Every structure is written in C-alpha cells, then in structure tokens.
C-alpha positions in Angstrom: 174.9 27.1 34.1 176.2 23.8 33.5 174.7 21.4 31.0 174.1 19.0 33.7 172.1 21.3 35.6 170.1 22.1 32.5 169.2 18.6 32.2 168.3 17.9 35.7 165.9 20.9 35.5 164.2 19.6 32.3 163.6 16.3 33.4 161.9 17.8 36.7 159.5 19.8 34.7 158.8 17.0 32.7 158.1 14.4 35.4 156.0 17.0 37.1 153.8 17.1 33.8 153.5 13.2 33.5 152.9 12.7 37.1 149.4 13.5 37.7 148.0 15.3 41.0 146.3 12.4 43.4 143.8 14.8 45.0 142.6 15.9 41.7 142.1 12.3 40.6 140.3 11.3 43.8 137.8 14.1 43.2 137.3 13.0 39.4 136.6 9.6 40.6 133.8 10.8 43.2 132.0 12.9 40.6 132.0 9.8 38.4 130.2 7.4 41.2 127.8 10.1 42.1 126.6 10.3 38.5 126.7 6.5 38.4 124.6 6.4 41.6 122.4 9.1 40.4 121.6 7.0 37.0 120.8 3.9 38.8 118.1 5.5 41.4 116.6 7.4 38.3 116.3 3.9 36.7 114.9 2.2 39.6 112.4 5.1 40.2 111.4 4.6 36.6 110.9 0.9 36.9 108.7 1.2 39.8 106.2 3.8 38.2 106.3 1.5 34.9 105.3 -1.6 37.5 102.4 0.5 39.1 101.0 1.5 35.8 100.8 -1.8 34.4 99.2 -3.1 37.6 96.4 -0.2 37.3 96.1 -1.0 33.6 96.1 -4.6 33.5 94.8 -5.6 36.9 90.8 -5.1 35.8 91.3 -7.4 32.5 93.0 -9.8 35.0 90.0 -9.9 37.2 87.4 -9.8 34.3 89.2 -12.9 33.1 89.1 -14.8 36.4 85.5 -13.6 37.1 84.6 -15.5 33.1 86.7 -18.7 34.2 85.1 -18.9 37.5 82.1 -17.0 37.8 81.0 -15.6 41.1 77.8 -17.6 42.4 75.1 -15.2 44.3 74.6 -15.9 47.6 71.5 -18.1 48.3 68.8 -16.1 49.9 68.0 -16.7 53.7 65.0 -19.5 53.4 61.9 -17.9 55.0 58.7 -19.8 55.8 55.8 -20.0 53.5 52.9 -18.4 54.6 49.8 -20.7 55.6 46.5 -19.9 55.3 46.1 -19.7 58.7 48.6 -17.1 58.9 47.3 -15.0 56.0 43.8 -15.2 56.9 43.4 -15.5 60.3 39.7 -16.0 61.3 38.2 -13.3 63.6 35.2 -15.2 64.4 37.2 -18.5 65.2 35.8 -19.9 68.9 33.0 -20.5 70.7 30.4 -17.3 71.8 28.0 -17.4 74.4 24.9 -14.8 74.3 22.6 -14.2 77.0 19.5 -12.3 76.1 16.2 -11.4 77.8 12.6 -11.6 76.7 12.7 -7.9 76.6 15.7 -8.0 74.0 13.8 -10.6 71.8 10.7 -8.0 72.2 12.7 -5.2 71.2 14.6 -6.9 68.2 11.5 -8.1 66.8 9.6 -4.3 66.9 12.6 -2.6 65.6 12.6 -4.7 62.5 8.9 -4.5 62.1 7.9 -8.2 63.0 5.9 -7.1 66.4 2.7 -9.3 65.2 5.3 -12.4 65.4 6.5 -11.6 69.0 4.1 -14.3 70.8 4.8 -17.1 68.3 8.5 -16.5 68.3 8.6 -16.5 72.4 6.6 -19.9 72.2 9.1 -21.3 70.2 12.3 -19.8 72.0 10.6 -21.1 75.3 9.4 -24.3 74.4 6.2 -23.4 75.6 2.8 -25.6 74.9 1.1 -22.4 73.6 2.1 -18.8 72.8 2.1 -15.7 75.6 -0.5 -13.1 75.6 0.0 -10.5 73.3 -0.6 -7.9 75.9 1.9 -9.2 78.1 4.6 -11.4 76.0 7.2 -11.6 78.6 4.9 -13.1 81.3 6.1 -16.4 82.5 9.0 -16.3 80.6 12.5 -17.3 81.7 14.6 -14.7 83.2 17.2 -15.2 80.3 17.6 -17.3 76.9 21.5 -18.5 76.4 22.5 -19.4 72.8 25.9 -20.8 71.7 27.6 -20.0 68.7 30.6 -22.3 67.6 32.7 -20.9 64.5 35.6 -23.1 63.1 37.2 -23.6 60.0 34.0 -22.2 58.0 31.7 -24.3 60.0 29.1 -22.6 62.3 27.0 -24.6 64.7 24.2 -22.4 66.7 23.0 -24.0 69.9 19.6 -22.3 70.9 20.1 -23.7 74.6 23.2 -25.2 76.6 20.8 -28.5 76.6 21.1 -28.6 72.8 24.9 -28.0 72.9 25.2 -31.0 75.6 23.1 -33.0 73.6 25.0 -32.2 70.2 21.9 -31.2 68.6 22.5 -27.7 67.2 19.4 -25.4 66.0 21.4 -24.3 62.8 24.1 -26.2 60.9 25.8 -23.5 58.5 28.7 -22.9 56.5 30.3 -19.5 57.1 32.5 -17.3 54.9 34.3 -14.2 56.2 34.6 -11.5 53.4 36.3 -8.9 55.3 37.1 -7.4 58.6 33.5 -6.5 59.5 31.5 -8.8 57.1 30.7 -12.6 56.8 27.9 -14.8 54.9 26.3 -17.8 56.1 24.5 -20.8 53.9 23.2 -23.9 55.4 25.2 -26.9 55.6 24.6 -29.9 53.5 21.6 -31.9 55.1 20.4 -28.7 57.3 17.4 -26.6 55.9 17.1 -23.9 58.1 18.4 -21.2 55.8 16.4 -20.5 53.0 19.7 -18.8 51.1 22.8 -16.9 51.8 22.4 -14.2 55.0 25.0 -11.6 54.9 26.2 -10.0 58.6 28.1 -7.4 59.4 30.2 -7.5 62.7 32.4 -6.0 65.0 34.5 -7.2 67.9 35.6 -5.1 70.7 37.6 -6.8 73.5 35.9 -10.6 73.9 32.6 -9.3 72.8 31.1 -10.1 69.2 28.0 -7.7 68.0 26.4 -9.1 64.9 24.0 -7.3 62.7 21.9 -9.0 59.6 21.8 -6.8 56.4 18.5 -8.7 55.5 14.9 -8.9 56.9 14.3 -12.3 58.8 12.6 -12.5 61.7 14.4 -15.9 62.7 17.6 -15.0 62.0 17.3 -11.5 63.7 16.2 -13.0 66.7 19.3 -15.7 66.5 21.7 -13.3 66.2 21.0 -9.7 66.9 19.1 -9.7 70.3 22.3 -9.4 72.5 26.0 -9.4 71.9 27.9 -12.6 72.2 30.6 -13.0 74.5 34.1 -15.3 73.9 34.3 -18.2 75.7 36.7 -20.4 74.1 
C-alpha cells in the first residue's frame, strides 16, 4: 500500500472519531429536557403544597386578628311586646251577670245554711213588702222570680238587687273584689259602702256562660245574694 493510501485511511478514521453521531446527540438532548421538565413540575407541586399549608396555618390567626380589630356585633333580638296586666292577669269575672231566683231557691238556701228562722224577714226585705210572709207559707204572694245583676269591672263589683236599682244607678252593694286564683275571689266594701262587715271569701266556677258562686263563711245576707241561683253572663 502506498503512503498516500495509508494517509487517507488514517484521516478518515480520525474524522469519524471527531464527528459525533447526530442521532445520539438528539437523544441526549431529549433526556436532558425531560429531566428539566420533571424538576420544574416537582418544584411547582412543592410550592403549591407549601401555599396550602401556609393558608391552613395562617388563616385562623388572620381571622382572629380581624375579629379583634372589628368585633362582630351580636344580632339584636327581635323586639317583643311587653305583657300587659290585661294579658297576664285576665279577669274571668269581668262583665255583667244576671241571676234569676225563685222564692223556693231563697228558702232552700237559708235552710241549708241553718238560717231558717230568718226566712220571713229575709223575704220581706227581698220583696220590699210591708210585712213578713207567714212562717208556714213564706212564699205566699211572693213574686215568681227575683232578678239580681252583678257587674264586675276592673276590681269593682256593683250588685243590683233588682233591674229597677240598675236603672236608677243605686246598687245594693258597692264592693271591691280581688281574684285570688282560678277558683277563688274576695270582696270588701268600697269606700263609703257599709254593707259588708269585713272581707268575704268565695269559690267560683264558670261553665260556659254560667257562673256559680259559693260563700266560704256563714252570712245569711251574703249567701242570699250570691248562692241562691247561678249567674248567667249578659255582657
């Protein structure tokens, strides 16, 4: 082999060693880019996780600080109407009541309470008669019925022994009453009225429009006025 041939071969080998393979270089570049992309994504994920942790840890302190600077005012309660005396203590006796009794009712009541000897005198006063009826027939000549009106209003009781007294505005009893509970009340004479000797206590019960009153003491006049028959509401 000639010297020239050997030189040419040597030069080609040297050139092959110096000139890199393009395909191999391209693959190397791609691997490097993938590593960079992976590192970038990991960095982004790390930053996002750190941000979430920071929000979780810091947010309550920020809220507490904001509340300390601007405290939340409690909502004002809804205004409610103040109870009135009429709504909290309704008077079950309030109104006008009418009692219709017979002579026999009066006789029975006075006998029941042990006041039979006073029946003629009581009927005389009740009827407005000139003299008492006979003891053996106390209802002889008596009216068919006796009508009495009781007017309860705002602690004041007016008792009219007849419709005529009501028309004339002259009550037979002017008293002050107090409702103790749902079945008891008391009365005393109003200033200027002297029909009652002290305080009288009653039980009462109302069924529908009917009022039944029972005296808890012994007094024939008061018993005759309230116990001889039930009252019926008329106003």
